[in-house]
N, C-alpha and C positions, 0 to 999 in steps of 0.2 A: 586669860583675856582672851573673849570670843568676840569675833570679828563682828562689828553692827558692817550688816551690809546698807546701801544708803540708796536707796533713791529719793532724787532732787527733789525736792518740798513744788516746785513749778513744771506741771507737765512738761511743759513746752523749751525743759531748758536743752541746753546747746550741749553736743559731743561732747565740749570740755570743758564746759561745765561736771559732766559727767565723768570723765576720764579722772580731773581732781578729786571728784570727790568720789572714788573709785581705790584711787590711790592713798587716802586721806584714812578711807574702810582696813586698806592694807596694814598702813603702820602703826594703826592706833596702838601701841601698848609696846611697840618694837623699833621704836625709835622717835624723835623728837624733832621736829623743822626749825631748824636757828631763823629767829627773825626779828629787825630792825628800823623801829618806824626812821624816818628821815622829812623834814620837815624843808627844808631847803633846797635852792640849787648846790650849791658847797655838798652837801651830804655829806658833813665831814664826819658821823657815824660809820660808812659803811669803811671811807677810809681809812679811819682808828681801828675795825674790826680787821681788815686786809693786815694792816703793820702788823696790829701783834700775831695774829693767831696764824696769815698764810691761807686763809681761808673766807669762802664771802657768803654771807645768811643763805637761806634758801629761799627766805623771804623779806622783802621790803615791803614796809607800810608809808603812806603817802596820803600829807594833809591837804585836804579842801578848803582851809578855812577864809584864802583869799578870793575863790573864787564864791562866796556867798556872795548873792547879791544887792543887797541894801546890807554894807556897810555905809556908818556913817560919818566919814574922812573929820567932815566941819567938827564935829562934837567929838573925837578921840584923842588918846594920850599918846606921846615918843610910844611907847614901848606895844601898847595893839599896831600903831603906823608901820612901827619896825617892821613886827611877827607881820603881817600881810605883806609890807615890801617885799621881807624874806621869801615868803612864800610864792609870789607873782612866781609863774612860769613852771610852778617847781613840777607841771606833770608836764614836762619837756623829759622829765627824767626818769615816770614812768617808762615811757613809751619806749625810752633806750632799755630798760630795763628787762621789758617785754622781749623785744623783737632782737635785739646783744646778744641779753644773758638766760634770757627764756624761762626769769624764774617767777617763783608765783606775788603776786599786789594784792595787798590790803589795803581801804581805803579806809580814813577816820577822814570826820566831816564837823571841825568845831562852827557851826553852821551860826549865823551872826543871825538875829532875831529878822523874821520876815517884814516885820513891823515895825515901827516905831523903835527904841531902845540907843545907846549911845557907845563908847566906847567900844567892848571887848563885848560885843550885847550876845557872846553865845552863853556866858555868865547871867543866872537869872536877878543875879543884882543889878543889873545893870539895862535891863529891860522890864515893862512891865507886859510885855506878850505873854496869851492866856491862854498855853495849851489846853485848855478844855472847851476853850471857844475855840478853834483850831481844829476840835476834832465836828464838829456842826457844823455841812453845810450850809453855804448862802451867806453866813459871817463873814465882815473882810481879814479877820484874822485868817477864816476855812479859804476863801480868794488868796491869801497873800502869802500861803502853805505853798497851795496846789501850783502856784506860782512858781515860786523858787524851788522845787521840787523837779516842778516840766525844764523848768533852765539849767537844772543841772543832769536830768535827765538826758540832755543836749549832746552833753560835755561826754556823760557814759556810751553812748549811742558809736563815738567815734570806736573806744573799746571792743563793745558789741562787734563793728564789721568786720574785725580786726581780730578775731575770735579770739582776744583774748579777756581766759577768766577772771573778776574781782569777787576777792572776801568780802561781803559787801557788810559794813558793820556801822549800822545805820543808828541814831538813840543810844550814841553810847552812854552807861554810870550810869541808865536811867534809876537803879536804887540811888538815888545821892539827888537832893535836889538846888545843885547847887548848877546846872544843865538847865534854857528855858524848857525842854521838855520832860525834864525830871520833876522840876519844881510844883506841879500840880499832885505830884504823886505817881505810883508805878503804876495805874492805871489806865490814863489819858496820855502815858509814853506807851502807850503797849498799840492806845487807838490810834496813834499818830505813827504806828510802826504798822499798824495792817491796812492803815489807805494808802503808804506810800504801797508796799507788797501785793494789791490790787493794782495800783496805778499804772504801777512799773513794769508791774508782768501781764496785765490785762489792756493798757491801753498804749504803754512805750515797746513791749516786746524784750523787752532788758532781758535776755533770753541764757546770758553771756554773766550774771550775779545769781554769789553761791551768798545765800541769809546768813549772816554770823550775826546772832543776836548777844547779845551783852549786861547780862545783868542778873548775882545771885539769887531775886529774890522771888519764888512762887506764886506771891501774889501781882506781881509785874507779868507771870511770862505768855510771851504772844501764841502760843501751842503751838503745837506739833506739823503744823500742816505750812506753817509758812518759816520752818526755820529749818536752816540745813544745819546747821553746827551752833551750839553754846556755847558759850562764854562768858567769865567776867574778869577783870579787872583790876591785880593784887600791886600794892606796894609795900613789902615790906621792909624791917629795918636795915640798913646802909650791912651789907657783907652775910645780912643772914639768907643763907644756900640751901633751902630744903627741896622736898619730894613734892609738897605742897598739897599731903593726903586731906587732913581734915580740907579742906577748902575746895577742893574736890570731892567730895562725898556731899560737901552741901550744894555742889551745884547742881552735880545730875540727878538729886531728892526732886527738881523741882518741876520732871519733865516726865511722864507716864509714859513714854517711851523709852528704850536707850538710845540716847543719841550722841555723834563724835562730840568732842569737847578739845577747847580749846583756852590759850590765858592769849586775850586781847592788846593787856600790857602789862607789864612788868615792868620796875625800878631795877633793884638789884636780882640779876639773871638765877633762876632755879639750877638746886644742884643735877646737872647730868649725870653724873659719878652714881647719885643717892635715885635720879630715874630710872637707870640704867638695870638694874637692882629690886628696886619697886613695881618697878614696871605702869605707875601711874597711866595711866592714858591721854597726856595731853597731849592734843596733836602739834602744837605749835606754842614758841613763846615771843613776845614781839616786843624788846627793850624801848625801852620811851626817849624818846629825842635828849640832845645834848648834853648838861653833866652823866643823866643817868648810860649814852649810849658813848660818850666818846672823853670823858674820865676817869679816874680809878678809888671814886667818889663813892660809888657803890657797888664795885664789880671790882675788884684786880686785876690787873692783866696777868694774873698767872690763872685764875680762877679762871678768864676770859678763854687763854691759853689751853685751858687744860679743857673745858669746854669743847670749844668748839671741834678739837684734835681728839674727842670721844667719839668709841665706833658708836655706839646711838645717839651721837646729829646726826640729824641728817644737816649739814653744809649744798650749798650753790654744787660743787664736785660730783655731788650722791642722788640731785633729784631726777630723773626722768623724764622725756620731753614730754609734757602732759598736752600740748596744743602748741 
C-alpha cells in the first residue's frame, strides 16, 4: 500500500488538522484506529471496552442530536424525548476526552429538521422539510438551514479556539432516504454538504475540521476538493467479522484520486486479525452505541478483547499526541 500524502482540502486548515491527516496517511494499511460512538453522559460503551479489554479506544464519537435548534418538544414521543434528554450536555465528555486523554474525536449529527417536523425529525418520515428547497438561496428552507448551521458553528468554534481537531462527518448515510438530507436523493445531499463546507470554511473559519464524507455512491460524491476522508457505514450480521474488502473496493471507486478511507459506523467490529494480514487500509472503525457497543449481541467479549489487544489495533495508549 503506498502512502497517500494528504494536503487538507481547506487551504486554511490548522496545524492540528495537518498533524492528524499526516498521521492518518502514515498508518494507512499499517494499523487501524479503534473507535466507539457514545451518545450519553454515562458513556457505558467506553466503560465496557475498558472493562473487557483493559484498553481504551483511540477515537471517540459524540452525538449532536440534542444540540439541534429545532426540536419539537410538544409533539414528540417518549423515545425521542428520552434520547434528547440522555444526549444533554454530552459535549462535556468530548471536552474531557480532548483535554485529559488527548484522543481523537468525531461528531455525528442526527439533525432535527431545521423547519417543521415532529418527534425524531432527522428521519424523513417525521418531517416535510425539503432538501431540494434548502439548497436554493432565498427560500425559507434555505434560511432555516443556514440558521441551524450557524448555531452549530458557534459550538464548534469553542473546539477550534482550543485547537482541538474534529473529524467532522455531516449529512451521513446520504445514500439512503431515511434522513431528511438524503430523502430527495444524493445530489441534493451533496449540495447541502458543499454549502456547509463553504460556510464553515469561508464565513466561520472552522479550520479545525477534518472533512469526512460518508456515502458509497458515486453520483452523490461531494468532490475531492471538499473532502479529506471518505467513509461509509456498515452493519453486517451479528458476529460476522471480516476485513470488508469488497466494501472497501466499492467505496474507493467513487473518487477520481486516491483518498484516505474509514468505517464511519459499524455494528459488529471488523476482524482486526484479518485486516493485519490483508492490510485493507481502513483508517478507523467506530462501533455504534448502545447494544452494539456495550453487549455481546454483535461482538463477543473474546472478539473484542482480541481485537483491542492485536498489534495492528491502534488503541489510545498507542496514539501519539497530535494536538
